[in-house]
N, C-alpha and C positions, 0 to 999 in steps of 0.2 A: 504494500500500500504506500502511495506517495505521501508527500507532506499534505497536511490539512490546511485548507484555505484560511487566511487570517480572520475572515468574517465568521467562519464556523467556530474557530477557536474562541473568539470574543463572545459569541452567542452561548456556547457551552459554558464558558467561564462565568458568564452572567447568571445563567440558570442554576449552576451549581453553587454559586455564591448565595443566591436567594434561598436555595434548599438548605445550605449549611446554616444559615441564620435561623431558619425555621427549626432545624434540628436542635441547635444549641439552646434555643429558648423554649423548647418543648417542656410541658408540665403535665402530660397526659397520665403518667403513672406515679401516683403519690408514693407508693412503697419504694420505687426505685429512686425517685428524687430525694426522699428522706435518707435513704441509705447512702447515696453518693455524697450528699452534703455532710452527713455525719462522719463518713470516712475522711473527707477532705478536711474536717475540723480536727479530728483526733489524730490522724496520720499514723504511719508506721514509724517506729523509733529511728530507723535509718534515714527517714526523709523529713524529720522534724523541722529542718531549716528551709524546706521547699514549700512553695505555694501550690496546692493541688488545683487542678482544673475543676473538678467537681461538677461538671455539667455533661449533658449528652455530647457524644463524640461524633463529629462528621467524618465523611469518607476522606481518603488520602491517596494521592498519586497522580498519574497521567490523566490529563483532561480528555484524551482521545485514546483510551486503552484498547489493546487487542485482548488482554486477559483481565478478567474481573475475579478477585478473590473475596469470598464471603466467609467471614468469621461469625462467631456466636455473639459476643458482647465484649465491651471494654473490661479489662481487669481492674479490680478495686484499687490496687496500688500501681497499676501499669498505666493504661490509657486514661483512667479516671484521675490519675495524677498528672500525666504529661499532656493530655489532650490530643494524642494521636494514636491511632490503632496499632496494637502490638508493639508499643514503644515503652521501654522501661520495665519489662517483666520477663519472666522465664520463657514464655511462648515466643516473644519477639527476639530474645537472645538466641533462640533456636532457629527461628525462621529467617531473619534478615541475612545471616551469613549464607544461607541456602539461596535466597533470592540473588545475592551478589554473585555467587558462583554460577548461577543460571543466567547471568547477564541481564537481570531484571532490576537491579539496583546499583547505584553508583558507589556504595560503600557497604560494608558488612555489619555496621553498628547502628543502633537506634536507641538513643537515650533521652532525647528531648525534641520538641517541635522545631528548634532552631539549630539542629546539629548538622545541617547540610544534606541530609538524606534526600535523594530523589529516586523515584521509581521510573523504569523504562517500560513503556508499552503496558503498564500494569496499574490497576487501581484496587485499593483495599477498602472494604467497608464491612459493617457488621449487621446482623439481623436485628439485634436489639442495640440501641445506641447508648444506654445507660448500664453501668455495672450492676449486676443483680446479686443479691445475697447468695452465697454458696455456688455462684456461677449458674444459677437455675432460674431463668425468667419464667413467669407463668404463661399459659396459653393466651390469656387476655393481654399481657404485656407484649407478647410477640405480635398479636393482632394490632395493637395500637401503633407499633412501629412499621407495620407492613406497608402503609402508604408511602413512607419515606423510602423504603427499599424500592418500591415500584417507580417512584419519581426519579430516583437516581439511575436505575437501570434504563428507564425510558430516555434519559438524557444522554446515554452513552451508546449511540448506534454503531460505533466501530467495534464493539466487543464481539469477539469470535469464540472465546472460550470462557466458561464460568467454572471456577474451581471452588467447590464447597468444602470447607474444613469442618468436618463433624456432621453427625446425622441431623441435628436440629437445623443447621444452616441448609443442608440438603433438602430437608422436608419443607422448609420455609420457601426456598427457591421454587420447588415444585408447586407449592400453593400459589406463588406469583404467576407461574406459567399457566396454571389451570384457570386462574381468574382472568388472565389476559387472553385466554382462548388458544394458547399455543399448543397445549396438550389436552386431550379429552379425559385421560385417566391417570392419576398419580400412581396407581398401583403397578403400572408397567415399569416403574423405575425404582430399583432397589439400591439402598445404600450399601456400599462396601468399599474398603480402601482400594484405590486404583480403578474403581468402576468408571466406565466411560460410555456415554450415550450421545448419538447424533440426534439433535432435536429437530422437529419439523421446520423451525424457522432458520435452520442453517447453523445455529450455535452449537458448539460442542460442550457437553456437560461432563465435568470430571469430579470425582469425590476423593477425599483423603481423610484419614484420621486427623483430628484436631491436634496441633502441636502444644497441647497442654502438658504441664509437668507430670500429670498422671499418666499420660501416654509416653512421653519421652524418657522419663525416669525409669519406667518399667520395661522399656525396650519394645513396647507395642508399636511405636513409631520411631525409627532411627533415621539418621541423616541421609543414608543412601536411599532409603525408601522415599523420603520427602523430596530429595533432589530429583529423583526420577520422575516424580509427579510434575514438577515445574518444567523439566526438560520436555516432557510429553506435552505440556500446555504450550510451550514455545513452538513445538512442531505443529500442533493442531492449529495454532494461531497464524501459521505461515511465516514465523519469524526466522526460520532456518532456511527458507527458500533462497 
């Protein structure tokens, strides 16, 4: 794919800026807002000298991506602290070196919003934009965030591959596809690590275990497995042509 016209870049940037503002100011889920604000006030001992973000977290990355990565939700002391997805927690420390080695990031580290990290051909967002207690959003909270997911996906027509990290992200993306009329039955798509589906709209759907510490510390997901998923995403997105 060639370069994107400046007018399209400006239009997408404007749409996403408006969406980001709506997300950051969202108050739809009282339980999540109370939790995020409480964590931001009490803080973890290691971060006592830092000002926590404490708000819903918008998407991050390329404005015209070929690859869209869907996570579950911000980490309480990760993105809820730094304000950027997978930044400043164990999941991000595992994932960003892999993105760098896959040629999808300009550096292997992600510690803050102003650390210079840039993504290539890739955008990252989450199904739920607020950190949930015990990493478990309720079905109602997932539904409340669903319109933001739909608006962001609809604003990114260049996406060729959607990589879902974990079953909740996978199921939520299927719900989006069903509501949008792209698929008629969600039951035809089963979550499994490295599962791959060609969708009727031409987008390729990939699935991976989530890079949570529960998965990476136990070896359920290792670096080789995760890198292979992103290399496959590159291939399907036409980035290796």
